[in-house]
Every structure is written in structure tokens, then in C-alpha cells.
Residue, then its C-alpha position, 0 to 999 in steps of 0.5 A: m580523898p585529897h588530891p596531891f599536887n602533880p609535880s608535872n604542874k610545877s611551873a604554876l608554882d613559879d608563875p610571876g602572878r603568884s608572887k604578886i598575890l603571895p609575895p613570899r618574903e613579905l608574907l614570911e616576915k609579916m607572919g613573924l619569921s626572923t633572923g637566926a630562926a630554924f625554919l621548916d617548910v612542910g611541902a616545900g615544892t619548888g622552894f617558893f617559900t624556902f629560898p626567901a626564908l633562907e635569905i630572912v634567917g641568914k647565916g645564923g639560921h637554918v632552913m629545912a625543906v621537906d617534900i613527899s615528891r621525889d621530883m620536887i626534891m630533885e628540883l629543890l636540889e637543883r635550885s639550891k646550887n644557885v644559892s649559898s646553902a650551907n644552912l639548908d637541908i632538903l629532906y624527903s619524907s615518905g609521907g610518914r613522920l617529918p624527918v626532923q628532930n623533936h623540938s628543933v624548929d622555931f617556925a614551921l610553914a604549911a603552905f597549901v599542903l594541909h588540904e592534900a594531907k591524908d590525915v590532917p590531925d596527924l600531920l599537925s601533931d607531927i609539926r607540933r612535935a618538931l616545934k620548940p616550945g613557943g614555936k610558931l606554925a603558919v598555915l596558908e590555904w585556899e578559901k573554900k570557894e570556887t576559883n579559877e586556880g587551885p584544888p577542887l572545892a571538895d578538897r579545900l578546908d574551911g578556915k574556921e574548921l581548920a583553925r579548930m583542928i589546929s587548936e585541937a592539935g595543941f596549938n593556940a591558933s588565931p582565927p583565919e585571916p584573908c591574904n587575898p580573895s583566894h587564900y587565907s592564913i592562920i598563925a598558931r603557937k605551940d605554948s608548951a612541950 
């Protein structure tokens, strides 16, 4: 059974060392997020990627930050007071379908959340539903090896296996690429409706 992130550990999400090994704005731009995009942050947490995405997409874009933790939603709402957030929606999900319209998203990010999902194929299918044809899914996950931080080894997803699952969900998925010694990324595209 996956172990969801404990919101009482949210300070770990803002650790300065995390920004050094996972520079959020740089990663988002490298993965293809651009001005004017409709961006979906699945499992947004404290907004580590949400707020840099808001800067990237600009006033012509739209950011939807979704989380299943009410504590994280409250944190996002508090932090959004410090930014121009007219094009930011902070959305609670009860763990069922993502609270976004069909075919409304250009770019979805699932950063360190798939290993927590009760049903990975179901979540991937719902992300696909939300994406426009040609939309992009970027996944960040923990390497399946022991590290000092992160989820238990048993919860981690092998990159090649996850790429296969993403392909089976109807995406054209790239092979996993290392981001650093602890994390990998997979970029996938929704080719059709």
C-alpha cells in the first residue's frame, strides 16, 4: 500500500537543498512549459512547482494546483496571497477524478505523486482526460534505490516500468531520464483525443 506524503513534513518540500537538485523553474522550462499554457500541477503540495509555473505561463496562461490534502490546500491558499494569482486555481481533490474539465490542460506535471497513488493507471487515465490533444505530461519520480530521503524503496516505481504504464494509458512516453542521482523524469504526449 503506498504511503501518502505526511503534510506535517511540509517543511522538507521547501528545503533550500531541494531547489539546488531540483531547480523548479529550470526543470519546468526544460520539460517544455511555456508562456500562455494551461498548466496542471497534480499533487501540488506547498507549491514548489506551482508558483514557478505561474511565472512561466504569465498573464495569458492558467495554473491549476490540485492536492488531496486539505492541509496542503490551506498552505497553497496562504502562499497565493503573496503573488498575483488571478490566473491560479487551487483545487481540492477527494482522491477521485481530478477537478478539471476534459481537454482543458496543455501541460500536466505529476511530481513525486504517482508512487503515492492507490491506482496509478487510473490516475494516468484521468490526467489524459484533462489534457488537450497534443498535451504534455511530465513525471518526476524517485529512482528505485535506497536514498537518505524519500519514500520507502517498496513504494518507488521503476522508471522503465512506469514509462510502460504511461504508454499503456495512451501516451507516447519517452524513456526515463535521470535528473540527478535520486530522481528521474519521463515526458509523455497525448497524441489524440
